[in-house]
C-alpha positions as a LaTeX table, in Angstrom:
\begin{tabular}{lrrr}
\hline
Residue & $x$ (\AA) & $y$ (\AA) & $z$ (\AA) \\
\hline
Unk1 & 126.56 & 56.71 & 113.32 \\
Unk2 & 129.45 & 58.81 & 114.17 \\
Unk3 & 131.78 & 60.14 & 111.49 \\
Unk4 & 135.32 & 60.92 & 112.47 \\
Unk5 & 137.36 & 63.39 & 110.50 \\
Unk6 & 141.03 & 62.62 & 110.39 \\
Unk7 & 143.34 & 65.54 & 109.87 \\
Unk8 & 146.57 & 65.19 & 107.94 \\
Unk9 & 147.45 & 63.21 & 104.88 \\
Unk10 & 145.45 & 60.17 & 103.95 \\
Unk11 & 148.49 & 57.95 & 103.54 \\
Unk12 & 149.82 & 56.43 & 106.71 \\
Unk13 & 153.33 & 56.18 & 105.31 \\
Unk14 & 155.54 & 59.15 & 106.35 \\
Unk15 & 157.79 & 58.70 & 103.29 \\
Unk16 & 154.76 & 59.01 & 100.99 \\
Unk17 & 153.63 & 62.08 & 102.92 \\
Unk18 & 157.07 & 63.71 & 102.49 \\
Unk19 & 157.06 & 62.82 & 98.79 \\
Unk20 & 153.64 & 64.44 & 98.34 \\
Unk21 & 154.89 & 67.61 & 100.05 \\
Unk22 & 158.06 & 67.75 & 97.90 \\
Unk23 & 156.21 & 67.10 & 94.63 \\
Unk24 & 153.55 & 69.66 & 95.52 \\
Unk25 & 156.17 & 72.29 & 96.37 \\
Unk26 & 158.00 & 71.59 & 93.09 \\
Unk27 & 154.76 & 71.87 & 91.10 \\
Unk28 & 153.90 & 75.19 & 92.74 \\
Unk29 & 157.43 & 76.53 & 92.17 \\
Unk30 & 157.39 & 75.40 & 88.53 \\
Unk31 & 154.03 & 77.08 & 87.91 \\
Unk32 & 155.29 & 80.32 & 89.48 \\
Unk33 & 158.43 & 80.27 & 87.30 \\
Unk34 & 156.49 & 79.52 & 84.11 \\
Unk35 & 153.96 & 82.24 & 84.92 \\
Unk36 & 156.73 & 84.76 & 85.56 \\
Unk37 & 158.46 & 83.85 & 82.29 \\
Unk38 & 155.20 & 84.20 & 80.38 \\
Unk39 & 154.66 & 87.61 & 81.97 \\
Unk40 & 158.19 & 88.73 & 81.07 \\
Unk41 & 157.80 & 87.54 & 77.47 \\
Unk42 & 154.43 & 89.26 & 77.01 \\
Unk43 & 155.67 & 92.46 & 78.65 \\
Unk44 & 158.76 & 92.56 & 76.44 \\
Unk45 & 156.66 & 91.99 & 73.32 \\
Unk46 & 154.37 & 94.82 & 74.39 \\
Unk47 & 157.34 & 97.14 & 74.97 \\
Unk48 & 158.87 & 96.30 & 71.57 \\
Unk49 & 155.53 & 96.78 & 69.79 \\
Unk50 & 154.97 & 100.10 & 71.57 \\
Unk51 & 158.45 & 101.27 & 70.60 \\
Unk52 & 157.88 & 100.35 & 66.95 \\
Unk53 & 154.53 & 102.17 & 66.85 \\
Unk54 & 156.00 & 105.18 & 68.65 \\
Unk55 & 158.96 & 105.45 & 66.27 \\
Unk56 & 156.66 & 105.08 & 63.27 \\
Unk57 & 154.34 & 107.82 & 64.50 \\
Unk58 & 157.28 & 110.11 & 65.31 \\
Unk59 & 158.73 & 109.55 & 61.83 \\
Unk60 & 155.36 & 110.18 & 60.15 \\
Unk61 & 154.74 & 113.39 & 62.14 \\
Unk62 & 158.25 & 114.59 & 61.35 \\
Unk63 & 157.69 & 113.94 & 57.65 \\
Unk64 & 154.34 & 115.75 & 57.72 \\
Unk65 & 155.84 & 118.68 & 59.61 \\
Unk66 & 158.65 & 119.03 & 57.04 \\
Unk67 & 156.14 & 118.90 & 54.17 \\
Unk68 & 153.96 & 121.50 & 55.88 \\
Unk69 & 156.92 & 123.81 & 56.54 \\
Unk70 & 158.06 & 123.49 & 52.92 \\
Unk71 & 154.57 & 124.24 & 51.63 \\
Unk72 & 154.31 & 127.33 & 53.80 \\
Unk73 & 157.70 & 128.62 & 52.67 \\
Unk74 & 156.94 & 127.89 & 49.04 \\
Unk75 & 160.11 & 125.89 & 48.61 \\
Unk76 & 160.56 & 122.80 & 46.51 \\
Unk77 & 162.20 & 120.68 & 49.20 \\
Unk78 & 159.10 & 118.69 & 50.17 \\
Unk79 & 156.68 & 116.62 & 48.14 \\
Unk80 & 153.77 & 118.51 & 46.68 \\
Unk81 & 150.26 & 117.43 & 47.24 \\
Unk82 & 148.86 & 118.71 & 43.93 \\
Unk83 & 150.75 & 118.65 & 40.67 \\
Unk84 & 149.56 & 120.10 & 37.38 \\
Unk85 & 150.88 & 118.80 & 34.13 \\
Unk86 & 150.46 & 121.19 & 31.22 \\
Unk87 & 150.64 & 120.17 & 27.63 \\
Unk88 & 148.93 & 120.03 & 24.26 \\
Unk89 & 147.19 & 117.18 & 22.58 \\
Unk90 & 146.01 & 116.38 & 19.10 \\
Unk91 & 143.22 & 114.02 & 18.19 \\
Unk92 & 144.40 & 111.67 & 15.51 \\
Unk93 & 141.68 & 109.98 & 13.51 \\
Unk94 & 142.82 & 107.03 & 11.54 \\
Unk95 & 141.12 & 106.68 & 8.18 \\
Unk96 & 140.93 & 103.24 & 6.67 \\
Unk97 & 140.28 & 102.48 & 3.07 \\
Unk98 & 137.49 & 100.07 & 2.55 \\
Unk99 & 137.85 & 97.65 & $-0.32$ \\
\hline
\end{tabular}
């Protein structure tokens, strides 16, 4: 037995062959566009998230630096880490009359 391999498209109709080529090209183009859009969306989300984290870290470091500078100078401009509340207290014992 001899097997023959036929190159080309399996359909003998040239209109069907052209339609297969057009539909295949459109499918490939659509997948490239959707992939590019997904990449752009993910990259923009990553950039926004990185910017938010960067701004938050910058703000936190700035706040810590101001608190450290104020503590070194002895000024009252920054929040204190330790606070001592002084005062007096009296123990009040309530006496009840038993009947």
